[in-house]
N, C-alpha and C positions, 0 to 999 in steps of 0.2 A: 533793858528798856522795854516799856509796854508795847504790845503788838499794835500795829496800825489798825485802827477801827474806823469803818465808815458808818455814817448814820444808817439806821434801819428804816426802810420805807415798805409799807405794805403794797399789795397788788393794786388796790384802788388808788393809792397815792402815786404810784409809778404811772398808771394809766392817766391820771390827772396831768402829770407833768408832760407826758407824750402829747396829750390833747393841747396843752398850753403851747408846746413847741410847734405843733401843726398849725394851730390858730395863729400864731405869730407870723409864720411864713405866709399863710393865706392873707393875713393883714398886709404884709409887705408887698404881695403881688397886686392887691387891690388899692392900696393907699400909699405904699412906699414907706410905711412906718411899721415898727414892731407893735405887737399887741400890748396895749396898756394894761398892767396888772395892778389891781388894788391890793397892796400887800396886807392890809388889815383883814381881808377876807380869807386869807390863806390859812390852812391848818398849821398848827405850831410846828410840826416837822418841816413844812415847806417854807417856813420863815427862817431856817437855819442859814447862817452865813458860812457857806462852805464852797470850795472850788467845784466847777462843773464844766464839762465839755459837752457839746452837741455835734454829733457826726452825721452827715448825710451820705447815703449811698444809692446808687442806681445800678441794678443788676450786679451787685456786689462790688462795684467800683466806687472809690471815694469821689464824692461830689462837692464836699465841703466839710470843714471841721473848725470850729471856733470855740473857745473856752477861756477859763481863767483858773489858775491853780489855787487861788485864794479870792475871797469876794467880801465886799462890805455891803452886798445887797442880799435881800432874802432869796432863797433858792428858787422859788417860783418866778421871781422877777429875772434872775439870772438866766434861767432856762429860756424864757421868752426872748430876752436880748440876744443870747447866744445862738438860738435857732435862726433868728433873723440874720445875725452875722454870718453864720454858716452858709445861708442860702444866697446872700447878696453882698458880703463883704470879705469873703476869703479871697486874697489876692492871687491865689493859684488857679482860680476858676472865674469864668464869666458869671453874671448874675443868673440865678435859677430862672428858667422860663416856665410859664404857666403850664405848657404841655408836659413838662418834666415832673411837675409836682405830684400828680397821681401815682407815678411810679417811683417816687422817692421814699426811701426808708429812713426813718429817724431812730437814732440811738442816743441815749443820754448816759453820761458817765459822771456819777457823784463821787467826789474824791475825799480821801482821808486827809488828815494833817500831813505836812511835809516833815521828813526825817532826814537829817544830814547823813551821808554815807562817808564813813572814815575809810580813805583808801590812799596809800602813799604811792601807789603804782597802778598801771593798767591791769597787771595780773591780780593785784589785791581787789581792785574794783570788780573784776569779772567773777572773783570768788564770792564777793559780798552781795551781789544782786541775785534776785530769785526769779529765774525765767518762768513766765506765765503768771506771775503775781505782781511784780513790781513795775509801776510806772517810774520813769526816770526823767529828772530835770538836770540838764547839763548847763553850767555857767562858766565862762572864762572871759572876763572883761566884757567887751561889747558883744561877745558871742553867746547865744543861748538858744536852747531848743528842748523840747520835751517829746516823749513818746508815751502814750497811754499803755496800760497793761495789755490791752487786746492787740497791740502791734506785734506781740510775741506770736501771734497766730500766723503772721507773714514772715517773721524774722526770728526763728526758733533758736538759732545759735547765738549765745551771748556775744561772741566776737563780731558777728554780722550785725546784731542789734546795735552794739555800741558804735561800730564804724558808720552805720547809716544815720545814727543820731549825730555824731560828729559832723558828717556831710550836711545834714539838715541845718545845723548851726552855722555852716559856712566854713568849717575847719576840715582839714584833710583827714582821710581815714588813717587810723594808726596814731593820730596826734596825741601827745601827752605833754603837760607842763605843770610846774608847781602851783600855778594859779587856777588850774582846773578844779571845779568843785561839782559835787553831785548830791541831789536830794532824791529820795524815793517816796512813793505814795502808793496806796492801793485804791481801788475804785469799786463802787457798786454800779454795774452797767445793766441796762435793760433797753429793749427795743421794740418797735412795732414788728408785726409779722411781715414777711416779704410780700410786697403788692403782687396781686395777680397780674400776669402778662395781659396786655390789651387784646381784646378779641378781634379777629380779622373780620372785616366787613364781608358779607356774602348773602 
């Protein structure tokens, strides 16, 4: 099977997407609406219909993450929509406050296509996934969850990675059933520099 390939984006295009994400959050703070993107004005690469996630962190801690594994929208539009969603619609967090915005770091992950993982057992699945590289989508009836490839930075052991993904989906750690299915993907991830800490008044 062909290797999973992400689209190629140059530094200027990555910078543009990060600016769109920050602009959309700023629009949300001022008007309650995401930034409107004129898709026809985007470069061709930024019109691609691909999955994308936007992750927000403050001091290295997750502050919001929203995305889609596949999309029928141009990439630039998806980034603006998902940045707004990460800031204001992630059910795990309250809405981003204006005083948090300057210290919020934005990361964008552009996804490859999804690829089904053949695994007839938990052991086979653990052998099939590639730590540090594979994002993983779990589905079992009404239960589903995904971890982006960068989650391996916090969950380096495949057993722990899988159990935490099961828990995220609402299933018990160690769960296995014949109806479980998995898909893998890779991502092109890029982020803003860490914001400078606020200066103390004096």
